[in-house]
C-alpha positions as CSV (number, residue, x, y, z in Angstrom):
1,X,-177.1,3.9,81.6
2,X,-176.0,1.7,78.8
3,X,-172.0,2.0,78.2
4,X,-169.9,0.8,75.9
5,X,-166.3,1.6,74.8
6,X,-165.5,4.6,73.2
7,X,-164.8,4.6,69.7
8,X,-160.9,5.9,68.6
9,X,-160.9,9.5,67.7
10,X,-164.5,9.9,67.9
11,X,-164.9,12.7,70.7
12,X,-161.7,13.8,71.2
13,X,-158.9,15.2,68.8
14,X,-161.1,16.2,65.7
15,X,-160.8,19.6,64.1
16,X,-163.6,21.7,65.8
17,X,-165.4,24.5,63.9
18,X,-166.2,27.3,66.0
19,X,-169.1,29.7,65.4
20,X,-169.6,33.4,66.0
21,X,-172.7,35.7,65.4
22,X,-170.6,37.8,63.3
23,X,-169.3,34.8,61.2
24,X,-165.9,34.0,62.1
25,X,-165.1,30.6,62.1
26,X,-162.0,29.0,64.0
27,X,-160.3,25.8,63.2
28,X,-158.6,24.3,66.2
29,X,-157.7,21.0,67.3
30,X,-159.0,20.0,70.9
31,X,-157.1,17.7,72.9
32,X,-158.5,15.7,75.7
33,X,-159.1,17.5,78.6
34,X,-157.0,16.5,81.8
35,X,-159.4,15.6,84.4
36,X,-159.3,18.1,87.6
37,X,-160.1,17.0,91.5
38,X,-162.6,14.1,90.6
39,X,-164.1,15.1,87.6
40,X,-162.7,11.9,85.7
41,X,-165.8,10.4,86.8
42,X,-168.0,13.1,84.9
43,X,-165.6,13.0,81.6
44,X,-165.9,9.4,81.8
45,X,-169.6,9.5,81.8
46,X,-170.0,12.4,79.5
47,X,-167.8,10.3,76.9
48,X,-169.3,7.3,77.3
49,X,-173.0,8.8,76.9
50,X,-172.3,10.7,73.8
51,X,-170.7,7.3,72.0
52,X,-173.8,5.3,73.4
53,X,-176.8,7.6,72.4
54,X,-175.6,9.1,69.2
55,X,-176.7,6.9,66.4
56,X,-174.2,4.5,65.1
57,X,-175.9,4.0,61.4
58,X,-178.7,4.9,59.2
59,X,-180.0,8.2,58.2
60,X,-179.4,10.2,61.6
61,X,-175.9,8.5,62.3
62,X,-173.9,10.8,64.1
63,X,-177.0,12.7,65.5
64,X,-179.1,12.2,69.0
65,X,-182.1,10.8,66.9
66,X,-184.7,11.5,69.7
67,X,-183.8,15.0,69.9
68,X,-183.4,15.7,66.4
69,X,-186.7,14.3,65.6
70,X,-188.6,15.9,68.6
71,X,-187.0,19.6,67.3
72,X,-187.7,18.8,63.4
73,X,-191.2,18.3,64.3
74,X,-191.7,21.0,66.9
75,X,-190.5,23.5,63.9
76,X,-192.2,22.1,61.3
77,X,-195.4,21.9,63.1
78,X,-194.7,25.6,63.6
79,X,-194.1,26.3,59.9
80,X,-196.8,24.4,58.3
81,X,-199.3,26.0,60.9
82,X,-198.0,29.4,60.0
83,X,-197.9,28.9,56.2
84,X,-201.4,27.3,55.9
85,X,-203.3,29.2,58.5
86,X,-201.3,32.5,57.8
87,X,-204.4,34.8,59.0
88,X,-205.3,32.7,62.2
89,X,-201.6,32.7,62.8
90,X,-201.3,36.6,62.8
91,X,-204.1,36.5,65.0
92,X,-202.6,34.4,67.2
93,X,-199.1,35.6,67.0
94,X,-200.3,39.1,68.1
95,X,-202.5,38.2,71.1
96,X,-199.7,35.7,72.2
97,X,-197.3,38.5,72.2
98,X,-199.5,41.1,73.8
99,X,-200.0,38.3,76.7
100,X,-196.4,37.5,77.2
101,X,-195.5,41.7,77.1
102,X,-198.5,42.1,79.5
103,X,-197.6,39.2,81.8
104,X,-194.2,39.0,81.8
105,X,-192.7,42.3,81.2
106,X,-192.0,42.7,85.1
107,X,-190.1,39.6,84.9
108,X,-187.9,40.2,81.9
109,X,-186.7,43.5,83.5
110,X,-185.9,41.9,86.8
111,X,-184.1,38.4,84.8
112,X,-181.9,40.8,83.0
113,X,-181.3,43.0,85.7
114,X,-180.4,40.0,88.1
115,X,-177.7,38.7,85.4
116,X,-176.0,41.8,85.3
117,X,-175.7,41.9,89.3
118,X,-174.5,38.4,89.0
119,X,-171.9,39.4,86.5
120,X,-170.7,42.4,89.0
121,X,-170.8,39.7,91.8
122,X,-168.3,37.7,90.0
123,X,-165.9,40.3,89.3
124,X,-165.6,41.9,92.8
125,X,-165.6,38.1,94.6
126,X,-162.9,35.7,95.2
127,X,-164.5,33.6,92.3
128,X,-163.3,36.0,89.6
129,X,-159.9,34.1,90.2
130,X,-161.3,30.5,89.4
131,X,-160.4,29.9,85.7
132,X,-162.2,28.4,82.9
133,X,-160.2,25.0,82.8
134,X,-157.9,23.6,85.5
135,X,-156.1,25.6,87.7
136,X,-152.8,25.9,85.8
137,X,-154.6,26.4,82.1
138,X,-154.1,29.5,80.3
139,X,-156.2,31.4,77.5
140,X,-155.7,29.7,74.1
141,X,-155.9,33.2,72.1
142,X,-154.2,36.5,72.5
143,X,-156.2,39.1,74.2
144,X,-156.2,40.8,70.7
145,X,-157.3,37.7,68.9
146,X,-159.8,37.2,71.7
147,X,-161.2,40.9,71.5
148,X,-161.5,40.8,67.8
149,X,-163.9,37.5,68.2
150,X,-165.9,39.3,70.7
151,X,-166.6,41.8,68.9
152,X,-167.6,39.6,65.6
153,X,-169.7,37.8,67.9
154,X,-171.5,41.2,68.6
155,X,-172.1,42.3,65.2
156,X,-175.0,41.3,63.1
157,X,-178.0,42.6,60.9
158,X,-179.8,44.1,63.9
159,X,-177.3,46.8,64.3
160,X,-177.8,48.1,60.8
161,X,-181.3,47.7,60.8
162,X,-181.6,49.6,64.0
163,X,-178.8,51.8,64.0
164,X,-180.0,54.6,62.4
165,X,-184.1,54.2,62.7
166,X,-183.8,53.5,66.7
167,X,-182.3,56.8,67.5
168,X,-184.4,58.7,65.4
169,X,-187.4,57.4,66.7
170,X,-186.4,58.3,70.3
171,X,-185.7,62.0,68.9
172,X,-188.8,62.5,67.2
173,X,-191.6,63.7,70.1
174,X,-194.9,63.6,68.1
175,X,-196.1,60.1,69.4
176,X,-197.2,59.0,66.2
177,X,-197.6,55.2,67.5
178,X,-199.8,55.8,70.4
179,X,-197.5,56.0,72.7
180,X,-194.3,58.5,74.0
181,X,-191.4,58.2,71.4
182,X,-188.8,58.5,74.4
183,X,-190.0,58.4,78.2
184,X,-186.5,58.7,79.4
185,X,-186.0,62.0,77.4
186,X,-189.5,63.2,78.5
187,X,-188.9,61.9,82.4
188,X,-185.6,64.1,81.8
189,X,-186.8,67.3,80.9
190,X,-185.7,66.9,77.5
191,X,-189.5,67.0,75.3
192,X,-188.2,69.2,72.7
193,X,-186.5,68.2,69.5
194,X,-182.5,69.4,70.4
195,X,-179.4,68.8,71.3
196,X,-180.5,67.4,74.5
197,X,-182.9,65.1,73.6
198,X,-180.4,63.9,71.1
199,X,-178.3,62.9,73.7
200,X,-180.9,61.1,75.3
201,X,-182.0,59.0,72.2
202,X,-178.2,58.0,71.9
203,X,-178.2,56.8,75.4
204,X,-181.5,54.9,75.2
205,X,-180.2,53.4,71.9
206,X,-177.0,52.1,74.0
207,X,-179.0,51.1,76.7
208,X,-180.5,48.5,74.6
209,X,-177.2,47.1,72.9
210,X,-174.8,47.6,76.1
211,X,-174.2,46.0,79.4
212,X,-177.9,44.6,80.0
213,X,-178.1,42.4,76.8
214,X,-174.0,41.5,77.3
215,X,-174.6,40.0,80.7
216,X,-176.9,37.5,79.2
217,X,-174.0,36.4,76.9
218,X,-171.8,36.4,79.9
219,X,-173.7,33.9,82.3
220,X,-174.9,31.8,79.2
221,X,-171.0,31.5,78.0
222,X,-169.6,31.4,81.3
223,X,-171.9,28.3,82.6
224,X,-171.0,26.6,79.2
225,X,-167.3,26.9,79.5
226,X,-166.9,26.5,83.2
227,X,-169.0,23.0,83.0
228,X,-167.1,21.9,79.9
229,X,-163.5,23.1,80.5
230,X,-163.5,22.7,84.2
231,X,-165.8,20.3,85.0
232,X,-165.5,17.9,82.4
233,X,-168.9,17.7,81.1
234,X,-170.6,18.5,77.6
235,X,-170.4,21.7,76.0
236,X,-174.1,22.1,76.0
237,X,-176.9,23.5,77.9
238,X,-177.8,20.5,79.9
239,X,-174.5,20.6,81.7
240,X,-176.0,23.7,84.0
241,X,-178.3,20.9,85.6
242,X,-175.3,18.9,86.8
243,X,-175.3,20.6,90.6
244,X,-179.1,19.7,90.6
245,X,-179.5,16.2,89.2
246,X,-176.3,14.8,88.8
247,X,-175.7,12.1,86.2
248,X,-179.5,12.7,85.2
249,X,-178.6,15.6,82.7
250,X,-177.9,12.6,80.4
251,X,-181.8,12.0,80.1
252,X,-184.8,13.5,79.7
253,X,-184.1,17.4,81.5
254,X,-180.9,17.4,79.4
255,X,-182.7,16.9,76.4
256,X,-185.4,19.4,77.1
257,X,-182.7,22.1,77.8
258,X,-180.8,21.4,74.8
259,X,-183.9,21.3,72.6
260,X,-185.1,24.8,73.9
261,X,-181.6,26.0,73.1
262,X,-182.0,24.7,69.3
263,X,-185.6,26.4,68.8
264,X,-184.0,29.6,70.3
265,X,-181.5,29.7,67.9
266,X,-183.9,28.8,65.1
267,X,-186.0,31.7,65.9
268,X,-183.2,33.9,66.9
269,X,-181.4,33.4,63.3
270,X,-184.7,33.5,61.4
271,X,-185.4,36.7,63.2
272,X,-182.4,38.5,62.1
273,X,-182.9,36.8,58.4
274,X,-186.3,38.1,58.1
275,X,-184.9,41.8,59.3
276,X,-182.1,41.5,56.8
277,X,-183.9,40.5,53.9
278,X,-186.4,43.4,54.1
279,X,-183.4,46.2,54.4
280,X,-181.6,44.2,51.4
281,X,-184.6,44.5,49.3
282,X,-184.9,48.3,49.9
283,X,-180.9,48.9,49.1
284,X,-181.8,46.3,45.7
285,X,-184.6,48.9,45.0
286,X,-182.4,51.5,45.2
287,X,-179.6,50.2,43.4
288,X,-181.3,48.3,40.4
289,X,-184.9,49.0,40.8
290,X,-186.1,45.8,42.0
291,X,-189.4,46.0,43.8
292,X,-188.7,45.6,47.5
293,X,-192.1,43.6,48.1
294,X,-192.8,40.2,49.9
295,X,-191.8,38.5,46.8
296,X,-188.5,40.0,46.6
297,X,-187.7,39.1,50.2
298,X,-188.5,35.7,49.8
299,X,-186.2,35.2,47.0
300,X,-183.5,36.8,48.8
301,X,-184.3,34.5,52.1
302,X,-183.7,31.5,49.1
303,X,-180.8,32.9,48.0
304,X,-178.7,33.5,51.4
305,X,-180.0,30.3,52.7
306,X,-178.3,28.1,49.7
307,X,-175.3,30.1,50.1
308,X,-175.1,29.6,53.9
309,X,-175.9,26.1,53.1
310,X,-173.0,25.6,50.6
311,X,-170.5,27.2,52.6
312,X,-171.6,24.9,55.5
313,X,-171.1,21.9,53.4
314,X,-168.1,22.7,51.3
315,X,-165.2,24.4,52.9
316,X,-167.0,26.5,55.8
317,X,-163.6,27.6,57.5
318,X,-161.9,28.9,54.0
319,X,-165.2,30.2,52.5
320,X,-166.3,31.9,55.8
321,X,-162.8,33.4,56.5
322,X,-162.7,35.1,53.2
323,X,-165.9,36.7,53.6
324,X,-165.2,37.5,57.1
325,X,-162.1,39.5,56.4
326,X,-163.8,41.6,53.5
327,X,-166.7,42.0,56.2
328,X,-164.1,43.9,58.3
329,X,-162.7,45.6,55.9
330,X,-165.7,46.8,54.2
331,X,-167.1,47.8,57.8
332,X,-164.3,50.1,58.2
333,X,-164.6,51.8,55.2
334,X,-168.3,52.4,56.0
335,X,-168.1,53.3,59.3
336,X,-165.0,55.8,58.2
337,X,-167.5,57.5,55.5
338,X,-170.0,58.2,58.0
339,X,-167.2,59.5,60.7
340,X,-165.2,61.4,58.2
341,X,-167.9,62.5,56.0
342,X,-170.5,63.5,58.4
343,X,-170.1,66.3,61.4
344,X,-166.7,64.5,62.8
345,X,-166.3,66.9,65.6
346,X,-169.7,66.8,66.5
347,X,-169.9,63.2,66.7
348,X,-166.8,62.7,69.1
349,X,-168.5,65.2,71.4
350,X,-172.1,63.3,71.3
351,X,-170.0,60.1,71.8
352,X,-168.5,61.2,74.6
353,X,-171.9,62.8,76.3
354,X,-173.8,59.7,75.6
355,X,-171.3,57.3,77.1
356,X,-171.1,59.6,80.0
357,X,-175.1,60.0,80.4
358,X,-175.3,56.1,80.1
359,X,-172.7,55.2,82.8
360,X,-174.9,57.5,85.2
361,X,-178.1,56.1,84.1
362,X,-178.2,52.4,82.8
363,X,-178.8,51.1,86.4
364,X,-181.7,53.2,86.8
365,X,-182.7,52.8,83.3
366,X,-182.7,48.9,83.8
367,X,-184.5,49.0,87.2
368,X,-187.4,52.0,85.7
369,X,-191.0,49.9,85.1
370,X,-193.4,51.7,83.1
371,X,-196.7,52.0,85.2
372,X,-198.6,54.6,82.5
373,X,-200.6,53.4,79.6
374,X,-198.4,55.2,77.1
375,X,-194.9,54.4,78.9
376,X,-196.0,50.7,79.5
377,X,-196.7,50.2,75.4
378,X,-193.0,52.1,74.8
379,X,-191.4,49.6,76.9
380,X,-193.0,46.4,75.6
381,X,-192.5,47.4,72.1
382,X,-188.6,48.4,72.7
383,X,-187.2,47.5,75.6
384,X,-188.8,44.1,76.1
385,X,-188.5,43.0,72.7
386,X,-184.8,43.8,72.9
387,X,-184.3,41.7,76.0
388,X,-186.4,39.1,74.2
389,X,-183.8,39.4,71.3
390,X,-180.7,38.8,73.6
391,X,-182.4,35.8,75.4
392,X,-182.9,34.0,72.3
393,X,-179.4,34.7,70.7
394,X,-177.7,33.6,73.8
395,X,-177.5,30.0,73.4
396,X,-175.8,30.6,70.0
397,X,-173.6,33.5,70.9
398,X,-173.0,31.9,74.5
399,X,-171.4,28.8,73.2
400,X,-169.2,30.5,70.8
401,X,-168.1,32.6,73.2
402,X,-167.4,29.6,75.9
403,X,-165.1,28.1,73.1
404,X,-162.8,30.8,72.7
405,X,-162.5,31.5,76.5
406,X,-161.1,28.3,78.0
407,X,-158.4,29.4,80.4
408,X,-159.5,32.8,81.1
409,X,-160.2,33.5,84.8
410,X,-163.9,34.3,85.6
411,X,-162.9,38.0,86.1
412,X,-161.4,38.3,82.7
413,X,-164.2,36.6,81.0
414,X,-166.5,38.8,82.3
415,X,-165.0,42.1,82.1
416,X,-164.0,41.2,78.5
417,X,-167.3,40.2,77.3
418,X,-169.2,42.8,78.9
419,X,-167.1,45.9,77.9
420,X,-165.1,45.3,74.7
421,X,-168.0,44.2,72.4
422,X,-170.3,46.9,74.3
423,X,-167.8,49.9,73.8
424,X,-167.2,48.9,70.0
425,X,-170.9,48.7,69.4
426,X,-171.4,52.2,71.2
427,X,-169.0,53.5,68.5
428,X,-171.0,52.4,65.6
429,X,-174.5,53.2,66.9
430,X,-173.6,56.8,67.7
431,X,-171.5,57.3,64.3
432,X,-174.5,55.8,62.4
433,X,-177.4,57.0,64.7
434,X,-175.7,60.3,65.5
435,X,-175.1,61.2,61.4
436,X,-179.1,61.0,61.1
437,X,-179.6,62.8,64.1
438,X,-177.3,65.6,63.0
439,X,-179.3,65.8,59.6
440,X,-182.3,66.2,61.5
441,X,-181.1,68.8,63.7
442,X,-179.8,71.1,61.4
443,X,-181.7,70.8,58.1
444,X,-182.0,73.4,55.7
445,X,-185.9,73.4,56.3
446,X,-185.4,73.4,60.1
447,X,-185.3,71.2,62.9
448,X,-187.0,67.7,61.9
449,X,-187.3,68.4,58.1
450,X,-184.4,65.8,56.7
451,X,-187.0,63.2,56.0
452,X,-185.5,60.7,57.9
453,X,-188.0,60.9,60.8
454,X,-190.7,60.5,58.0
455,X,-189.6,57.4,57.0
456,X,-189.5,56.0,60.7
457,X,-192.5,57.2,61.5
458,X,-193.9,55.5,58.2
459,X,-192.2,52.4,59.6
460,X,-190.0,52.4,56.6
461,X,-186.9,51.0,58.7
462,X,-184.7,49.8,56.2
463,X,-185.1,53.3,54.0
464,X,-183.8,55.4,57.3
465,X,-180.4,53.8,57.1
466,X,-180.1,54.8,53.2
467,X,-181.4,58.0,53.6
468,X,-178.6,58.9,56.2
469,X,-176.2,57.8,53.9
470,X,-177.7,59.7,51.2
471,X,-177.4,63.0,53.4
472,X,-173.4,62.3,53.6
473,X,-172.6,61.4,50.1
474,X,-175.6,62.3,48.0
475,X,-177.1,60.1,45.5
476,X,-174.7,60.2,42.9
477,X,-172.3,57.7,42.2
478,X,-170.4,57.4,45.5
479,X,-173.7,57.1,47.2
480,X,-174.7,54.2,44.9
481,X,-171.5,52.5,46.1
482,X,-172.0,53.4,49.4
483,X,-175.4,51.8,49.4
484,X,-174.2,48.4,47.6
485,X,-171.3,48.1,50.4
486,X,-174.3,48.3,52.9
487,X,-176.4,45.7,51.0
488,X,-173.3,43.6,50.9
489,X,-172.9,43.9,54.5
490,X,-176.2,42.9,55.4
491,X,-176.1,39.9,53.5
492,X,-172.4,38.5,54.4
493,X,-173.3,39.2,58.0
494,X,-176.5,36.9,57.8
495,X,-174.5,34.3,55.6
496,X,-172.0,34.0,58.2
497,X,-174.4,34.2,61.1
498,X,-176.9,31.4,59.5
499,X,-174.2,29.4,58.3
500,X,-172.4,29.4,62.5
501,X,-176.3,29.1,63.5
502,X,-176.6,25.8,61.6
503,X,-173.4,24.5,63.3
504,X,-174.3,25.4,66.7
505,X,-177.8,23.6,66.3
506,X,-175.9,20.3,64.6
507,X,-173.4,20.4,67.6
508,X,-175.9,20.3,70.2
509,X,-177.6,17.8,68.6
510,X,-175.2,15.6,67.8
511,X,-174.2,16.0,71.7
512,X,-171.4,18.5,71.3
513,X,-169.7,16.3,68.3
514,X,-167.3,18.8,66.6
515,X,-168.0,17.6,63.0
516,X,-171.6,17.1,62.9
517,X,-172.9,15.4,59.8
518,X,-173.2,17.3,56.7
519,X,-176.6,16.5,55.5
520,X,-178.0,17.6,58.7
521,X,-176.4,20.8,58.3
522,X,-178.2,21.2,55.2
523,X,-181.5,20.4,56.6
524,X,-181.3,22.8,59.4
525,X,-179.9,25.6,56.9
526,X,-183.3,24.8,54.8
527,X,-185.2,24.9,58.2
528,X,-183.9,28.3,59.1
529,X,-185.0,29.8,55.8
530,X,-188.3,28.1,55.8
531,X,-189.2,29.6,59.3
532,X,-187.8,33.1,58.4
533,X,-190.3,33.1,55.4
534,X,-193.4,31.7,56.6
535,X,-192.9,34.5,59.5
536,X,-192.7,37.1,57.1
537,X,-195.6,35.7,55.3
538,X,-197.7,35.6,58.5
539,X,-197.2,39.3,59.3
540,X,-193.7,40.3,58.5
541,X,-191.9,42.1,61.4
542,X,-194.6,41.9,63.9
543,X,-194.6,38.2,63.5
544,X,-191.0,37.8,63.7
545,X,-190.9,40.0,66.7
546,X,-193.6,37.9,68.5
547,X,-191.7,34.5,67.4
548,X,-188.7,35.7,69.3
549,X,-190.3,36.8,72.3
550,X,-191.8,33.7,72.5
551,X,-188.8,31.6,72.3
552,X,-187.2,34.1,74.8
553,X,-189.8,33.3,77.5
554,X,-188.7,29.4,78.1
555,X,-185.0,30.3,77.5
556,X,-185.1,32.7,80.3
557,X,-185.8,30.1,82.6
558,X,-182.9,27.5,81.0
559,X,-180.8,31.0,81.6
560,X,-181.9,31.4,85.3
561,X,-181.3,27.7,86.2
562,X,-177.7,28.1,84.1
563,X,-176.9,30.9,86.5
564,X,-178.2,29.3,89.7
565,X,-176.1,26.0,88.6
566,X,-172.7,27.7,88.3
567,X,-173.0,29.9,91.5
568,X,-173.8,26.5,93.2
569,X,-171.0,24.9,91.7
570,X,-168.4,27.7,92.4
571,X,-169.5,27.9,96.3
572,X,-169.3,24.0,96.6
573,X,-165.9,24.1,94.9
574,X,-164.9,26.8,97.5
575,X,-166.2,24.9,100.1
576,X,-164.1,21.9,99.3
577,X,-160.9,23.7,98.6
578,X,-161.5,25.4,102.3
579,X,-162.0,21.8,103.9
580,X,-159.2,20.2,102.1
581,X,-157.0,23.2,103.2
582,X,-158.0,22.6,106.8
583,X,-157.2,19.2,106.6
584,X,-153.9,19.8,105.1
585,X,-153.0,22.2,107.8
586,X,-154.1,19.6,110.9
587,X,-152.0,17.0,109.0
588,X,-149.0,19.1,109.5
């Protein structure tokens, strides 16, 4: 490997921008890490490699030229093919999704359940005492700050897009899409629309947003933080390969791992943008009478991408901080309206029953493998899609979670990341979904006559959220204000997510540089917008879902390797500590 003296100040001591899915950017100063137990050679190798391999001049200055070009070519080829061969692409996407879901459904289910099992192992084993950093390190952030950032990392466009539509879909029992709406409720004997089925609908919703998905983030974040802060390796996916191939992570295999992470980020953020603009377009139609068709959605993608790029280039920390603070207050207000304006006592009761039902059934639900034609279709359309979504987002969110968790023990890390954001998301889903369910259960025209089920059956998912809001505050001025605030939340969440995603991409492609070149933030911000636009033109939501599931497949392999890598390293560290202890006792 080529070597060259490190440029002073190039790698350490510079301000770091830390992205979160929910849009919080934290500026810190990262001091050089003190090597621990012989890891100094790894740290030196890492630093030398970063300085040697980053372009020192020209257009690619500050970036890894090969990985940047390769990632850009792969994404550009996808965009061009989808844009110019939209009909062919639509057919291909549909075929690809069918093949992946029919071939790898069991693999996805086993993979996610395995990751959750590993989380449990870490919590109850001696390895839970290992710190993400040297043994004497302590957390950089207070518990309150850490929990707040974890919650922000878990909030995104999807929770508004599906927060009403999904539980309503599971409440219905008409099977309008050719498969049962809720096999779990049917198996529990709650086939008729009523309170029992309502609880089952909420249970299935929180199942898709709960511990199984966050276990994926835990493993990725834990692996990144462990190898970066305890083993002094780059904060990149490639570092998880170190127990297998050593310094060869700084070669082709490392490039491949990081490129897969880049592609997962691109398709994950693009999918969320595609989902979000469809809902924003419906909101604008309600607010201003603007048609919510494809042209409006494409304009929204362009506008939001432009805002994201501007915030990334000029004062990201200041701009995103202001938007994030506004976001929090608007979210609290909207949730408060749904809670207080809706059936408050009913919602509290439903939350308690849903949480208990989930705690009893989340393991059997995660192990359930559909084997009948109708239930297979349901599982592929919902559970498999969600597991793909979590897997595709994992490099992005995992990197953020890793960066804010330095100094914590593995047990603290696992318990905090698994349970805190999960509980807060449960509150959100039960309040939003529970309001819609209540309106359908107690509609003046009879059960199921409130109109929200009809919207979902027509697959007008964005309109379902606004219809539920109408059921609380009506369609007058206050209803208009509430709709406007929800449109703002959709936009601001994606602006902060897109900006953070752009920073993650460029950080990966600059081998962990804390201040990646601004021009590449612009380029990748444009790329994310183009991917979302072309996917919408090629088939809307189905194309977006297919891209996500396709990106998740190779990333799932990366995540399994990361899991094995961190476990092997932990086992090896324990053996070395035991040998050292025995040697010391003999010397005494």
